[in-house]
Each structure stands twice: as C-alpha cells, then as structure tokens.
LUMKE-118329 format. One record per atom (N, C-alpha, C): residue number from 1; atom name; x, y, z. Coordinates in pm, 1 decimal. Example, Ala and Ser with C-alpha at 12.3 -4.5 7.8 and 13.67 -1.06 7.14 Angstrom:
<recs>
REC/1/N/1319.0/-569.0/780.0
REC/1/CA/1230.0/-450.0/780.0
REC/1/C/1320.0/-330.0/780.0
REC/2/N/1285.0/-225.0/708.0
REC/2/CA/1367.0/-106.0/714.0
REC/2/C/1290.0/3.0/787.0
</recs>
This chain:
<recs>
REC/1/N/763.8/1149.8/-2205.5
REC/1/CA/892.2/1155.0/-2104.3
REC/1/C/906.5/1028.0/-2041.0
REC/2/N/860.7/870.7/-2088.0
REC/2/CA/886.1/737.3/-2080.4
REC/2/C/983.4/758.9/-2173.5
REC/3/N/1049.0/730.6/-2281.9
REC/3/CA/1124.9/760.6/-2388.0
REC/3/C/1223.3/834.6/-2347.9
REC/4/N/1223.1/956.7/-2305.0
REC/4/CA/1362.5/1054.2/-2312.4
REC/4/C/1424.7/998.3/-2179.5
REC/5/N/1314.7/938.4/-2053.6
REC/5/CA/1400.7/896.3/-1937.7
REC/5/C/1487.2/793.1/-1908.3
REC/6/N/1467.9/718.6/-1959.9
REC/6/CA/1509.1/560.9/-2040.2
REC/6/C/1524.6/478.1/-1883.7
REC/7/N/1434.2/540.5/-1799.2
REC/7/CA/1470.7/438.0/-1667.4
REC/7/C/1342.3/445.8/-1665.0
REC/8/N/1300.2/336.9/-1565.9
REC/8/CA/1143.2/312.8/-1466.7
REC/8/C/1070.7/405.8/-1416.7
REC/9/N/912.8/434.7/-1439.5
REC/9/CA/847.9/523.1/-1410.5
REC/9/C/725.8/459.9/-1336.0
REC/10/N/737.9/523.9/-1223.0
REC/10/CA/626.8/519.7/-1124.8
REC/10/C/550.9/617.8/-1102.4
REC/11/N/409.5/627.1/-1110.0
REC/11/CA/358.8/716.3/-1064.5
REC/11/C/265.9/714.2/-944.6
REC/12/N/325.9/847.7/-878.1
REC/12/CA/212.6/830.8/-749.3
REC/12/C/121.8/935.3/-694.0
REC/13/N/18.8/939.0/-603.3
REC/13/CA/-76.3/996.7/-613.5
REC/13/C/-188.9/888.3/-671.5
REC/14/N/-199.3/771.0/-749.2
REC/14/CA/-342.6/744.0/-787.9
REC/14/C/-427.8/687.2/-697.3
REC/15/N/-549.1/754.4/-728.2
REC/15/CA/-703.8/734.0/-607.8
REC/15/C/-814.6/686.8/-681.2
REC/16/N/-814.8/651.6/-807.3
REC/16/CA/-882.3/643.6/-908.5
REC/16/C/-835.0/577.4/-1007.0
REC/17/N/-931.2/431.1/-1056.7
REC/17/CA/-930.8/326.8/-1158.0
REC/17/C/-919.3/418.0/-1240.2
REC/18/N/-991.2/537.8/-1341.5
REC/18/CA/-931.5/554.9/-1423.2
REC/18/C/-801.1/620.4/-1487.5
REC/19/N/-741.8/639.4/-1391.2
REC/19/CA/-625.0/752.6/-1352.8
REC/19/C/-531.3/575.5/-1352.1
REC/20/N/-566.3/469.9/-1277.1
REC/20/CA/-462.0/381.0/-1303.0
REC/20/C/-502.7/315.9/-1377.1
REC/21/N/-579.0/295.4/-1510.0
REC/21/CA/-582.2/246.8/-1615.5
REC/21/C/-523.6/337.6/-1744.1
REC/22/N/-521.6/489.5/-1670.3
REC/22/CA/-413.6/578.1/-1827.6
REC/22/C/-259.8/581.0/-1765.1
REC/23/N/-206.2/519.4/-1637.9
REC/23/CA/-119.3/511.7/-1599.7
REC/23/C/-76.9/322.2/-1682.8
REC/24/N/-158.4/229.4/-1745.4
REC/24/CA/-90.1/98.9/-1744.9
REC/24/C/-69.4/148.7/-1907.7
REC/25/N/-222.6/229.1/-1929.8
REC/25/CA/-161.4/274.9/-2121.6
REC/25/C/-23.8/370.7/-2126.7
REC/26/N/-24.2/444.8/-2041.3
REC/26/CA/126.3/519.8/-2141.9
REC/26/C/217.8/433.5/-2075.4
REC/27/N/210.0/307.0/-2053.5
REC/27/CA/365.8/248.9/-2050.7
REC/27/C/412.5/278.1/-1884.3
REC/28/N/342.4/297.5/-1808.2
REC/28/CA/413.3/310.0/-1610.5
REC/28/C/472.6/232.1/-1610.7
REC/29/N/570.2/177.8/-1504.8
REC/29/CA/642.0/18.3/-1457.1
REC/29/C/535.3/-27.1/-1395.4
REC/30/N/505.5/169.7/-1341.2
REC/30/CA/422.5/81.2/-1155.3
REC/30/C/331.7/203.4/-1101.4
REC/31/N/235.2/160.6/-994.6
REC/31/CA/206.5/284.2/-955.9
REC/31/C/190.0/287.5/-809.7
REC/32/N/183.8/366.5/-761.3
REC/32/CA/185.9/418.6/-564.3
REC/32/C/47.8/447.3/-568.8
REC/33/N/-70.4/356.7/-522.0
REC/33/CA/-237.8/414.9/-423.9
REC/33/C/-160.7/500.6/-348.5
REC/34/N/-137.0/651.4/-277.3
REC/34/CA/-148.4/707.2/-240.2
REC/34/C/-236.7/799.7/-221.2
REC/35/N/-292.7/900.5/-98.0
REC/35/CA/-325.9/1046.9/-140.2
REC/35/C/-175.9/1112.6/-38.8
REC/36/N/-124.7/1087.9/-50.5
REC/36/CA/50.5/1181.8/35.6
REC/36/C/10.9/1212.9/97.6
REC/37/N/-52.0/1103.9/243.9
REC/37/CA/-117.2/1137.8/371.9
REC/37/C/-172.2/1238.4/390.2
REC/38/N/-300.3/1232.8/284.2
REC/38/CA/-401.5/1349.1/343.8
REC/38/C/-378.4/1488.0/334.3
REC/39/N/-203.2/1550.7/313.6
REC/39/CA/-178.8/1716.5/342.5
REC/39/C/-243.4/1787.4/212.9
REC/40/N/-251.0/1733.4/105.3
REC/40/CA/-279.9/1806.9/19.9
REC/40/C/-463.4/1825.3/68.6
REC/41/N/-487.1/1669.4/38.7
REC/41/CA/-641.0/1717.2/30.0
REC/41/C/-711.6/1646.8/150.0
REC/42/N/-729.0/1671.8/280.5
REC/42/CA/-765.6/1630.4/386.3
REC/42/C/-879.9/1525.9/389.3
REC/43/N/-971.2/1577.8/262.7
REC/43/CA/-1097.0/1538.1/274.7
REC/43/C/-1084.0/1395.3/202.9
REC/44/N/-973.2/1355.5/62.5
REC/44/CA/-955.0/1256.4/-9.8
REC/44/C/-971.7/1111.4/99.9
REC/45/N/-1008.5/1031.9/1.1
REC/45/CA/-987.4/893.7/59.0
REC/45/C/-903.7/834.3/102.4
REC/46/N/-923.3/761.5/197.7
REC/46/CA/-815.1/674.4/189.6
REC/46/C/-737.7/600.3/123.9
REC/47/N/-554.2/604.4/134.7
REC/47/CA/-497.9/527.8/37.7
REC/47/C/-567.7/317.5/37.6
REC/48/N/-589.5/306.4/143.5
REC/48/CA/-649.5/148.8/188.9
REC/48/C/-791.3/173.1/87.7
REC/49/N/-836.1/268.7/147.3
REC/49/CA/-1033.9/248.4/52.4
REC/49/C/-990.4/201.6/-86.3
REC/50/N/-911.6/319.9/-115.4
REC/50/CA/-904.5/315.6/-341.2
REC/50/C/-808.0/181.2/-353.9
REC/51/N/-776.0/138.1/-288.4
REC/51/CA/-625.7/2.8/-321.9
REC/51/C/-753.3/-105.5/-411.7
REC/52/N/-827.3/-163.6/-298.8
REC/52/CA/-907.7/-291.0/-338.4
REC/52/C/-989.2/-257.5/-515.5
REC/53/N/-994.6/-141.6/-526.7
REC/53/CA/-1109.6/-94.3/-669.5
REC/53/C/-986.2/-94.0/-764.7
REC/54/N/-888.8/-62.9/-734.4
REC/54/CA/-755.1/-17.3/-852.9
REC/54/C/-708.3/-138.1/-853.0
REC/55/N/-657.9/-234.2/-754.4
REC/55/CA/-604.4/-331.3/-729.3
REC/55/C/-694.2/-423.5/-895.3
REC/56/N/-841.8/-444.2/-879.1
REC/56/CA/-942.7/-514.1/-945.1
REC/56/C/-919.1/-503.5/-1086.2
REC/57/N/-933.4/-352.2/-1075.4
REC/57/CA/-881.3/-304.6/-1249.0
REC/57/C/-751.9/-284.8/-1332.3
REC/58/N/-647.7/-268.4/-1254.6
REC/58/CA/-526.7/-321.5/-1310.5
REC/58/C/-417.4/-382.8/-1230.6
REC/59/N/-460.4/-417.4/-1137.4
REC/59/CA/-322.5/-556.6/-1050.7
REC/59/C/-271.3/-642.2/-1136.4
REC/60/N/-333.7/-665.6/-1244.9
REC/60/CA/-290.2/-814.4/-1315.6
REC/60/C/-161.3/-743.1/-1459.4
REC/61/N/-194.2/-596.3/-1476.9
REC/61/CA/-110.9/-557.9/-1543.3
REC/61/C/-34.2/-452.4/-1531.0
REC/62/N/-11.6/-395.5/-1394.6
REC/62/CA/79.6/-312.0/-1345.0
REC/62/C/133.3/-353.0/-1230.1
REC/63/N/246.0/-345.9/-1155.5
REC/63/CA/295.6/-377.5/-1040.5
REC/63/C/222.4/-253.3/-953.5
REC/64/N/119.2/-281.9/-804.5
REC/64/CA/56.5/-121.1/-753.5
REC/64/C/91.3/-169.8/-625.0
REC/65/N/156.5/-36.9/-564.2
REC/65/CA/173.4/-21.8/-432.8
REC/65/C/96.9/58.7/-373.3
REC/66/N/119.9/72.8/-193.1
REC/66/CA/-6.4/177.5/-141.6
REC/66/C/125.3/237.0/-45.7
REC/67/N/67.4/389.4/-52.7
REC/67/CA/115.4/472.6/41.6
REC/67/C/9.6/532.5/185.4
REC/68/N/92.0/574.8/249.1
REC/68/CA/-56.0/646.5/310.6
REC/68/C/-95.1/563.7/433.8
REC/69/N/-102.5/610.5/590.7
REC/69/CA/-143.5/489.6/645.6
REC/69/C/-81.2/364.0/746.2
REC/70/N/17.2/386.1/698.9
REC/70/CA/93.9/230.9/750.9
REC/70/C/184.3/298.4/856.8
REC/71/N/103.0/185.6/985.1
REC/71/CA/163.3/266.5/1086.8
REC/71/C/203.6/123.9/1197.4
REC/72/N/161.4/5.0/1143.1
REC/72/CA/216.3/-108.1/1226.0
REC/72/C/201.3/-237.1/1095.9
REC/73/N/241.7/-352.1/1134.2
REC/73/CA/300.7/-439.1/1058.3
REC/73/C/139.3/-516.4/1033.3
REC/74/N/77.4/-416.3/1080.8
REC/74/CA/-142.2/-528.9/1076.4
REC/74/C/-162.3/-419.6/978.9
REC/75/N/-111.9/-328.6/959.6
REC/75/CA/-150.3/-209.3/818.1
REC/75/C/-76.2/-298.2/672.7
REC/76/N/11.0/-317.8/741.6
REC/76/CA/160.1/-395.6/576.7
REC/76/C/75.8/-495.5/531.0
REC/77/N/5.5/-585.7/678.2
REC/77/CA/-98.1/-714.1/608.0
REC/77/C/-188.1/-641.3/554.2
REC/78/N/-316.0/-592.0/603.9
REC/78/CA/-424.3/-550.5/516.9
REC/78/C/-417.9/-530.6/366.7
REC/79/N/-310.0/-421.3/373.4
REC/79/CA/-233.9/-359.5/187.9
REC/79/C/-214.1/-497.2/138.5
REC/80/N/-122.7/-576.7/163.2
REC/80/CA/-61.2/-695.0/115.0
REC/80/C/-231.5/-717.4/97.0
REC/81/N/-267.1/-828.6/170.0
REC/81/CA/-392.6/-940.6/162.9
REC/81/C/-492.4/-836.5/29.6
REC/82/N/-505.3/-744.1/72.3
REC/82/CA/-590.3/-659.2/-65.7
REC/82/C/-513.7/-628.2/-209.4
REC/83/N/-426.0/-679.9/-199.5
REC/83/CA/-329.3/-660.8/-344.6
REC/83/C/-221.3/-635.1/-341.7
REC/84/N/-156.8/-530.9/-262.9
REC/84/CA/-74.7/-431.3/-299.4
REC/84/C/63.3/-509.4/-305.0
REC/85/N/156.7/-491.2/-389.1
REC/85/CA/284.7/-563.8/-382.6
REC/85/C/370.0/-504.7/-294.9
REC/86/N/338.0/-384.1/-224.9
REC/86/CA/435.6/-372.4/-105.3
REC/86/C/407.2/-232.2/-33.6
REC/87/N/442.3/-185.6/33.3
REC/87/CA/392.7/-23.5/116.7
REC/87/C/472.4/52.0/130.2
REC/88/N/492.0/184.3/130.3
REC/88/CA/571.8/319.8/160.2
REC/88/C/548.5/311.0/326.3
REC/89/N/659.0/330.9/393.3
REC/89/CA/612.6/360.4/521.6
REC/89/C/717.0/502.9/576.7
REC/90/N/644.2/594.5/592.9
REC/90/CA/752.6/712.0/674.4
REC/90/C/732.9/760.4/800.6
REC/91/N/653.2/793.5/841.7
REC/91/CA/585.3/823.7/956.7
REC/91/C/647.6/754.9/1096.7
REC/92/N/624.9/653.8/1082.9
REC/92/CA/693.3/528.3/1221.6
REC/92/C/850.1/530.1/1190.9
REC/93/N/891.5/556.8/1077.9
REC/93/CA/1041.8/606.0/1085.9
REC/93/C/1123.6/789.6/1150.8
REC/94/N/1046.4/864.0/1126.4
REC/94/CA/1027.1/961.9/1110.9
REC/94/C/1011.0/1030.8/1274.0
REC/95/N/911.0/926.2/1362.0
REC/95/CA/913.9/927.6/1537.5
REC/95/C/993.1/867.4/1576.4
REC/96/N/1052.3/697.0/1497.1
REC/96/CA/1227.3/664.4/1570.1
REC/96/C/1287.5/761.9/1550.0
REC/97/N/1332.6/819.4/1496.2
REC/97/CA/1402.3/915.0/1404.5
REC/97/C/1408.0/1026.7/1527.6
REC/98/N/1368.1/1102.0/1540.8
REC/98/CA/1283.2/1175.8/1643.8
REC/98/C/1332.2/1195.4/1799.4
REC/99/N/1270.1/997.8/1796.4
REC/99/CA/1291.7/978.0/1954.0
REC/99/C/1466.6/956.9/2014.1
REC/100/N/1510.2/850.4/1872.2
REC/100/CA/1665.6/761.6/1935.8
REC/100/C/1768.8/784.6/1787.2
REC/101/N/1732.1/886.5/1701.3
REC/101/CA/1825.1/879.8/1604.7
REC/101/C/1762.7/703.0/1519.4
REC/102/N/1892.5/719.1/1426.6
REC/102/CA/1887.9/606.1/1359.7
REC/102/C/1880.3/489.2/1452.9
REC/103/N/1887.2/396.4/1598.4
REC/103/CA/1825.0/354.4/1646.4
REC/103/C/1704.6/332.2/1664.8
REC/104/N/1656.4/478.2/1654.2
REC/104/CA/1514.7/467.6/1627.3
REC/104/C/1418.6/409.3/1502.3
REC/105/N/1542.9/472.6/1414.7
REC/105/CA/1472.1/402.9/1252.3
REC/105/C/1448.3/242.7/1298.5
REC/106/N/1562.3/225.8/1317.6
REC/106/CA/1560.7/63.3/1308.9
REC/106/C/1494.6/13.0/1396.8
REC/107/N/1472.5/29.9/1509.1
REC/107/CA/1376.2/-19.4/1602.5
REC/107/C/1206.6/50.6/1564.4
REC/108/N/1205.1/99.4/1546.4
REC/108/CA/1058.5/124.6/1432.8
REC/108/C/1050.9/54.3/1351.7
REC/109/N/1146.0/-0.2/1218.6
REC/109/CA/1150.0/-141.5/1153.9
REC/109/C/1158.5/-272.2/1222.3
REC/110/N/1231.3/-308.8/1291.4
REC/110/CA/1174.9/-426.0/1409.5
REC/110/C/1053.0/-412.3/1462.1
REC/111/N/947.2/-340.0/1462.4
REC/111/CA/852.4/-340.5/1535.2
REC/111/C/732.7/-389.5/1465.7
REC/112/N/744.8/-252.7/1324.1
REC/112/CA/640.6/-322.3/1246.4
REC/112/C/682.6/-454.6/1160.6
REC/113/N/789.1/-535.5/1161.0
REC/113/CA/835.7/-645.1/1123.6
REC/113/C/796.1/-779.1/1233.5
REC/114/N/801.9/-721.8/1322.0
REC/114/CA/779.4/-793.8/1405.8
REC/114/C/600.3/-819.4/1435.9
REC/115/N/544.7/-718.3/1419.2
REC/115/CA/417.7/-690.3/1440.3
REC/115/C/341.7/-755.6/1290.2
REC/116/N/386.0/-762.1/1215.4
REC/116/CA/358.8/-824.6/1070.0
REC/116/C/378.7/-981.7/1067.1
REC/117/N/459.6/-1030.8/1163.4
REC/117/CA/485.9/-1193.9/1180.5
REC/117/C/425.8/-1232.6/1249.1
REC/118/N/361.1/-1210.7/1322.2
REC/118/CA/307.4/-1207.3/1456.9
REC/118/C/99.6/-1178.5/1356.7
REC/119/N/129.2/-1119.6/1302.3
REC/119/CA/-19.3/-1097.8/1208.2
REC/119/C/-33.4/-1231.5/1140.0
REC/120/N/30.7/-1222.0/1050.5
REC/120/CA/57.5/-1350.6/961.4
REC/120/C/19.6/-1495.6/1010.5
REC/121/N/78.5/-1500.4/1184.6
REC/121/CA/83.4/-1602.8/1216.6
REC/121/C/-73.4/-1629.7/1284.5
REC/122/N/-89.2/-1519.2/1325.8
REC/122/CA/-250.3/-1539.3/1364.2
REC/122/C/-315.3/-1599.5/1253.8
REC/123/N/-332.6/-1529.8/1125.9
REC/123/CA/-397.5/-1565.6/996.8
REC/123/C/-352.9/-1677.4/978.8
REC/124/N/-265.0/-1798.0/1068.9
REC/124/CA/-225.5/-1900.1/965.0
REC/124/C/-142.3/-1941.0/835.6
REC/125/N/-51.5/-1835.8/846.1
REC/125/CA/24.2/-1746.2/713.7
REC/125/C/158.4/-1741.9/751.6
REC/126/N/250.7/-1862.6/682.2
REC/126/CA/363.6/-1834.5/701.3
REC/126/C/494.1/-1718.9/601.0
REC/127/N/429.4/-1662.7/488.8
REC/127/CA/436.5/-1660.3/336.1
REC/127/C/304.7/-1528.1/322.8
REC/128/N/396.6/-1450.0/275.4
REC/128/CA/347.6/-1288.2/226.0
REC/128/C/266.0/-1320.9/159.7
REC/129/N/357.8/-1339.5/52.3
REC/129/CA/242.1/-1416.1/-68.9
REC/129/C/172.2/-1481.1/-52.9
REC/130/N/137.7/-1564.4/38.4
REC/130/CA/7.1/-1607.2/21.1
REC/130/C/-146.0/-1503.3/111.1
REC/131/N/-91.5/-1435.1/135.6
REC/131/CA/-171.8/-1335.1/245.6
REC/131/C/-286.9/-1262.5/90.0
REC/132/N/-397.6/-1325.9/94.2
REC/132/CA/-544.9/-1271.5/12.9
REC/132/C/-629.5/-1217.4/154.9
REC/133/N/-774.2/-1151.0/48.7
REC/133/CA/-863.8/-1081.2/117.3
REC/133/C/-905.5/-1188.8/193.0
REC/134/N/-899.1/-1315.5/173.8
REC/134/CA/-976.9/-1400.8/263.5
REC/134/C/-910.5/-1433.9/406.8
REC/135/N/-778.0/-1356.2/434.8
REC/135/CA/-727.3/-1316.8/583.2
REC/135/C/-810.2/-1216.1/583.0
REC/136/N/-889.8/-1125.0/556.6
REC/136/CA/-937.4/-1039.3/613.8
REC/136/C/-1068.6/-1015.4/639.5
REC/137/N/-1144.3/-968.1/721.1
REC/137/CA/-1283.6/-949.1/766.6
REC/137/C/-1337.9/-809.2/746.8
REC/138/N/-1379.3/-807.9/650.1
REC/138/CA/-1393.8/-647.6/569.9
REC/138/C/-1552.1/-662.9/626.8
REC/139/N/-1539.6/-515.6/666.2
REC/139/CA/-1679.2/-435.3/667.5
REC/139/C/-1811.3/-443.1/586.0
REC/140/N/-1910.5/-517.0/547.7
REC/140/CA/-2024.8/-478.4/466.8
REC/140/C/-1973.2/-238.8/422.5
REC/141/N/-1933.3/-156.1/532.5
REC/141/CA/-1980.0/-46.9/486.7
REC/141/C/-1839.3/-8.6/395.4
REC/142/N/-1755.0/-117.0/387.7
REC/142/CA/-1615.7/-97.3/360.9
REC/142/C/-1644.3/-130.6/184.1
REC/143/N/-1690.6/-241.8/177.6
REC/143/CA/-1658.4/-293.1/89.7
REC/143/C/-1745.7/-211.7/-67.0
REC/144/N/-1713.0/-243.8/-165.4
REC/144/CA/-1785.7/-144.7/-268.2
REC/144/C/-1833.6/-245.3/-372.6
REC/145/N/-1764.8/-174.8/-521.1
REC/145/CA/-1821.1/-233.6/-599.7
REC/145/C/-1663.9/-355.2/-631.8
REC/146/N/-1556.0/-374.4/-605.7
REC/146/CA/-1485.2/-436.1/-613.6
REC/146/C/-1497.8/-586.6/-569.3
REC/147/N/-1607.8/-565.7/-443.5
REC/147/CA/-1592.3/-731.1/-396.8
REC/147/C/-1650.3/-790.1/-481.6
REC/148/N/-1586.4/-914.5/-489.6
REC/148/CA/-1598.1/-1023.5/-533.4
REC/148/C/-1707.7/-1190.1/-483.7
</recs>
C-alpha cells in the first residue's frame, strides 16, 4: 500500500505497543493513538491511558499523535506532556458548530487555545515543546510499565 500510494501513510486506531511497533516496521509516517471516541468498543482503554507506553516504545522512531477525549486546553497539555506531537479535536468543534455555526467553531478553538496558554503558564512554561511528564502529577494507579 505504501509503495502504491506514494503519499504519507498515517495509521489511526493504535492502542497497543505491538501495533505501534508494527507501524514503524512497515514504514508508516505517523500513528494516531485512538480508541475512535470509544464508539466501537466502549470498554477499550482511553487514548490518554494507552499513550505513554506507546511513546516510550516508538516515540523516537515515528511521529505519534493522540485522538479521543480532548475537550480542553488542559487535555491538550496532558497529551503533549506525555509525548504526543499533537492532538486531534472533534467534539468541541461539533458542539460549537451546533450552537453558533462557524462562529461557534472559532469560539471553541479560541477557548481551547486560551486554556492551553493558561495551563502552560501555571506549569511555568511558555513553549509547548517544553511540556514534559515533569509538568504532570501522575497518580500511582495510572502509572504502568512506562513510568521511568
């Protein structure tokens, strides 16, 4: 597929370290850690829960993004602090669209951006690339094999 396509190949729906390693091995350009909003399997791990072990396993070999559960600027900060290069946001924009049309989408983006700025400031950071796990207080029951 990669050879025939000729463009970038980004795999979405990665929740497992072995699948992430397979994506690297097959030559994918990026992966998106996602449980597809919990719609397909509502008992699946949340994306934020799957992210750290995947970052530790392949984050230095492939670009890793996260999708699912991003509702605020704090959520963006958490995902980036855990190692995601970026996040996918859907539901807040849909709510904004339903409430106020295009202005609502712009308003939702503005709110998330301001929340992210505030969160970073409260963490003592000005640049999102400086956000790391050191900026997070991670509960012991959330930590797994990925904790360093």
